[in-house]
N, C-alpha and C positions, 0 to 999 in steps of 0.2 A: 605463606602466609596471607588471607585475605585482609583486606583495609577498604573499610567505609569510607567513601567521601560522603562531603556535607550535601544532604539533598536539595534540588532544585524543585520546588512546586511539586508536581506528583512523579518524580523521578530519583531514583536512588542509583550510585554508583560502588560497586564492589570493584577494585583495582586488584592484582595479579592471584587473578583464577586461575586455575588450568582447564585445559581444555575437556580435564576428565572430570572435573568439577563440574561446570558446566552440564558436561551430559547427566549429570546424575540430577543436578535441579532440573532437567527438564523432564526428566524420567519421573522425578517424586512431582512434578506440577502435573503432570499427565496431560489430561484433555481441558484444562479448565482455561478460559479463555483470558486470564487476568492474576497476576502483571504476565505482562508481555516482554522477553527480554531481547537484549540486545547484545552481540558479544563480538570482538573485535580483539584478539590476537593478545589475552589478558584482562581486559578491562569488558566487565557485563555490567549493562543497564538494566536495572527495573522499570517498568512504567507501569502507574495506575491509572487507567482511560479514566478522564474525568465525565460527565454526563453531555458537556461541551463538544467533547473530542469525540466522544462516541457518537452523538447526533450527527455531526457535519459526515464522520465516514459513514453511516450508513444512510445517509443523504446522495453523498458522491456515489458509494457503492450502488445505489438503488438507480440511481441517474443513468449508470454503466449499463445494467439490466434494460430499462424503457428504452434507452436509445439502442441498443442491440437487438431490441427484440422488432422494434418497427422499422429499421435497416434488415432483417433475416437473417443477423449475422448471428451465426454460434458463439457463445463463449462460455467457460467457467470460472466460476467464481469459488477461490478454496480460501477465504477468509483472512485469516489469521494461521495459517498453519504455518509450522517452524521449518524454515531452508537453513541449512547448517551443513558445512563444507569442511571436515579435518583438515584436507589438503592447503585452505586456505586461513584454516581457524578461526572461521568467521561463522556468522549467525545470524538470522533474526526471524522476527516473528511483525510480519506487517502489520499496519492498519486491516487494508484489505487486499488482495491480490487476484488477479485476472489472467487465466489465458487467452489469449485473441485468435494470434496467428498460429500459435503453435497445440490450439486445441485439440486436434485429431491424434497427436500426438500424447499425449493424456488423461483425456475427458474417459477413456476405459478403463482405467486403472484405478485400485482401491488403496494405493497408496502410492505417492509421485515419492524417488528419490533423487533430493538434490544433486547430489552425488553423479548422478550418471543423464536425469532426465534434463530436459531445460526449463532454465530460469522463468518465469512468470512475463507476461508480455507487458503487462502494466502493474504499476505498483501504486497506492492509494497511499498516503501521509500525511496525517494532522500534524501540523505543526503551532498550536496553540500555545502548547510549552515548548521550549527551545529541548532538545536534545542533548545529551552531556554528551553522548557517544556521535560521532557525526555516523551520521547511514548512507550520505549519497557514495561516498567511498565502498562500503559495504555493500552495497547494491550495485556499484561497477565493477568488484571484485568476480558478485556471480554473474553478471551481464545481462543484469535486467536494462533491458533497450528504453523506459518511459517511467517516469514517475509523474503523478500529478503531486503537488504540494500545496496545502493550504495551512494560510497562516487564520484563518476565520473572517477575512472579509474579503480575499482573494484568494485564484484557485492558478499556480504556476506551472506551466506543463515542461518539462525536462526531459532532455532525448541524450542516450548517452554515442559519445564519440573520441575517439581516441584517447580512449579510459575515461572521460571527466564528461559533467552534466552541462550541458548548454541550455539556456533557456529558448523555447520554441515557441509560436504562435499557434500552432495546431496539432492535434493529435495524429500520430502514425499509426498507434492502436487501435484508437475508435476513431478515424475520419467521418465525419466531418468536424467533429467536435472541437470546439477552439478554447483557449484560454477565459476570450473574452464571455464566451456563452457559459463555461464552468462558471466563471464569477458572476455573473447575470440569473445563473440560476439557484447559488446558493445566498445570493442577497433576495430574492423573491420569495425563499424560502419562509424568512423570516417576515414576511407581509403574507402571505397567501394561505388558506387551509391547506391541508396535506393533498386531499383528493386533489382541486382545482392547480396546486403544483405539478402534481404528475401527471393531468391531465395536459397541463403547458409543455411538460417536456415530451411527451408523445404526439401533441400537434406539431410543434417544433421538429423533431424526428421525423414525422410523417412529412415534411412539407417539405423537408431538405429529400428525404428519398424519390419522391413523385419529381422533382427538381433535377435530378441527377440524370 
């Protein structure tokens, strides 16, 4: 029997959801981007992203694209594609996920299979409203090596080690990006017009590339 927990913000939790019911919901949802589903061994959370949530998500994703371009780094943006593994009875739909180090292994595929293909090298997670189902243990179960987590004011970089995530100063998935740089540009986005903001990111990445 499925039970419904009290909604928190834009999030709703269902309990006692079977893996098969989770699969059916994913099939029924198809390619619609919302709501996003997180599943952890019977608990299923629905997230309907707010405007602020999606703005921060797309801005950080654009920053990744701009920096990678200036550094001549091939990356693959798979957006909020569904990652699910029946073997661990977990699944998630990230705000945005990227392949960087494993780009060559997945770039030519029409369908990435999380059961056999590597996990994304980088996941962006916007925590404007706290998730009901903790997402970091799910990412760890999949072996996602790096998570960028934004609370709307600050961006933390988390690296996986010994089965748990620890906060670090700099990104391994996209060096030489740091938490300080990400937070700076997140704040600057509110002050600058979009084109000027993009130009500032490109200038920063270009300066870093020339200095290497």
